[in-house]
C-alpha positions, 0 to 999 in steps of 0.5 A: 500500500502506498504511503500517499493514501494517508492525508498529507494536508490539513483540510482547508476551510471554505474561507481558506480555499476561496482566499487562495482562489482569489489570488489567481482569479484571472481570465488569462491563461495562468502559465506558459505553455507546458509539455512534459513527460514523466514516470511514477515510481515507488520508493523504498519508504512507500512514497511515489517518485515522479521523474522526467521522461518515459520509462516502461518499467515504472508504475505509470508514465505519460505526457501532458501537452499544451502546445496545441491549445492555441490551435484547437483549445485542447490540451492532451494527456496520454497516460499508460501503466507500466510493465504490469500491463502484461501481468494479471496479478490484481494487486499489481494492477491496483497499485498501478491504477493508483499511480496512473491517477497520481501522475495525472493529478500531479501533471495537471494540478494547475489546471485542476485548481483552475477548473475546480474554481470555475466548476464550484463557483458556477454551481454552488453558492456556499457549501452543498446542502446537508442532505446532499452532502450526507448522500454523497458521503454515504454513496462514496462509502458504500461503493468503496465497501462493495468494491473492496468486499467483492473485487476478488469474485466480480469483474465489475467490482474489481474494475470499480475498485481499480477506478477508485484507486485511480481516483485516490491517486488523483487526489494524492497527486494533486495535493502532492504537487501543491505541497511538493516541498513536504510530500514529494521528491523531484528528479534533477534530470533535465527535460528530455526534449528542448520542446519540453518544460520541467515538471510543473509547479502548481500554485493553488490550494489543497482539495479534499477527497470529497471535493474531488468526488463532487467534481467527478460527479458533475453530471450526477449533481444535476439530479442530486441538487434538484432533489436535495436543493441548494444551500441558503443564498445567505452563506458567507462561503462566497466571500473572503477578506482581501489584502486591504481588509475589505470583503471581496466577492467571488465571481458568480454567474447570473444563475447557478448551473444546478439552480438554473435547472430547478428554477426553470422547472419551478417556473414551468410548473407554475406557468400557464399554457399561454406563457412561453415555455422555459426550457431547463438546462440542456446538455448536448447535441449529437448526430450519427450518420451511416453510409455504405462505407462509413459511420460518422459520429459527432457531439457538442457539449452544452453547459455554462461557459465557465466550464469551456476551459481548460479542456483536456483530451485524454488517453488511458492505456491500461491492463484489465482483468476480464472473464478470468483473463488479462486484456489490454484496454485503451480509451480516448475521450474528451474531458476536463481537468480533474475528471476521470470520466468524460462527462461530455460524454465522448469515448473511443475504446480500443483493444478491449473492444471497438466501441464508441460511446456518446451521450446527451442528457434528458431532463426530469420533469416529474420530481416524484420519481426522485424518490427512487434515488438511493446512496446505495448505488453507483453514480453515472460517471463510475458506471460509464467508465466500468462499462467502457472497460468490461464491455465487448459489444454494444448490448453488453455495454448497456447491461453493465451500465445498468447494474447498480444504477443511480438514476442520476445524470439522466442521459440518452446513451448511444453505443456504436460497435465499429467491430460489427461495421468492419465485418459488414458484407455489403450495403444491406448489413449489418441489421443488428448489434451495430448501434444500441441506445439506452435511456435512464431515469431514476428507477427506470432504464430502457435499452434497445438495438436501434441498428435498423432505425439507423439504417432506415433513416440514415442517421440518428440525432440526439437532442435532450428529448427522450426517444423511448415512449416509456422514458418520455412518459415516466420523466414527465416530458409528455406532460410538458409537451401537453402544456407547452407544445413542440419544444418538448416533442421528440419529432418536432422540437427545433433541433429535431427538425434541423437535424432532418435538414442537415444530416444528408450533408453530413456524409464527410468529416467536414460536413459533420463538423458544420452540422454539429456546430450549426447555428444560423438563428438569425436566418433559419426559421426553425430557430424561431428567432432564438440563438438557443434553438440551434444544434450549437446553442448560443444563449449569450447572443439572446437579445433579451437576457443573454447568458454565458451558456451554450454549446462549448465545443465540437467533436467529430469522428468516424469508422475510418478515422478510428481505423486510421483510414483518414488523412493517412493518420497512423494511429492505433488509438483512433482520431477525433477532430475537435475544437473548443469554444462557442460556434463561430462558423456563422456567429461572432467569436465569443470573448469574455466581456460585459455582461458575462464577466461575472461568470467564473472563467479562471484560466480561460483565454480572452477569446475562443477563436479556435480551429478544428484539429486532429487529435491522434493519440499514440502508444507511448511505449510498447509494454 
């Protein structure tokens, strides 16, 4: 057991953390460009040692690279476990998963510190409610206990346990970087390349395990905060004493992320049918297109612009225990600092399967179904990663994901099995198993093979309205449709109608890029004169009440790009084409200025004028 499991720091009080945050509260990128390769070793006294350079004999090694942030807005992180990738011994895997998380926490510490501030300040006004905090603590304790007790006999719980080890390592590595003079050893070795920088220095404040757990539960919290509520707005957590003795207030958006969800529901419940429907917080658009020789897929994340940066495209290459044997597993995914899951979500899986996993979020309008929530469950972010690791087919993914379901982060999941497409025998096949869809609500999951639907229509579009009738009724969306009309219709909401017009021209990567970042609200009658009614929403362009909310990225891939048949890109891990920022294809570039400066944006660039870039992670070392 690594000594780093022991807490290295006294836990900071809210006031201490906020005061530290204020010191670095800037809208400019906080550090010079970073590119660093490093490896993690265990010392004789049980500590972890981080050295410059890649070594396959280490516990874990990897590269963190910000050199292309100026192009696409994406940093990249590529991590791989060491020589035990060939070993099926569970104890060695557990140790290396911890080291993998530790290395990530250490290398990306500064960005985690920045992103956490943006996440928390835009989500909570004060400490979380006592009811929510009790749920979160009980949930983490239950998952830890279940995985510890069952890991020896269950692949599911073994994978969950290793993920929790990676999570604990993430916390330890971050805090070690904060307090490196006391808790960390440094190599004096010079950078291995003139393009690399020394091991990064992290200026910030410690974060507790629970703070990291809240961060990783970002998506789950949309439902949990709705159930348990926000703390009182009179909390003093958002204030700190400045150097001159005056009270300083942290930046706050005009409306908190989770409160925006619940406030909208409350207003819509009380509104008459003649009043304009107030759509709650939406998350994401997605389009999947099938042709005779390719399957293309795309996704745009919707959220507060506070979370638009920093962004990291991550790759993990690890070993797994599955069905009594040992397998190699690689996953590449869009993510943010401090996340071990995507949360967008966007995953490309290699070696252990050929699955692509994407989601958009459906809302809960009938709050009575939240009675089904229990802390004795596995949150969505954990289940998605475990399903990614263990599933070999799209159907199996839905089965694994459904185990111990929390009913939180109520998404529509789309799973594409590229292995099925690679074995097609002609335009008429495959007829099954290529494409599965799952939708989750508290107490209910529906999953079905939708290959035939995809083939029949030529595309699948996803836009925050449930597809399955049971989910549509159960969630309360049907009642919202009766009250407010087509905005809540799966067939006739603005994005459904737009996708019916756009999909035919999305038969190439370039065409898919245009489709997923589409917003011509001034001229497209389907937008109904509103910038939010687009595939890539721009709430900031709303004339009456602009908000720093909307689509904050674009991601595109295909069967060919994953298999390496596009642009002669030689990668075993697949290529995603992506960019960060609100769409500016037909709209102005988003810049931080009035009236949006109250939205937290620490570590952000001033403007998001980024271009599409091929993100093609490579195997670092052959182990």
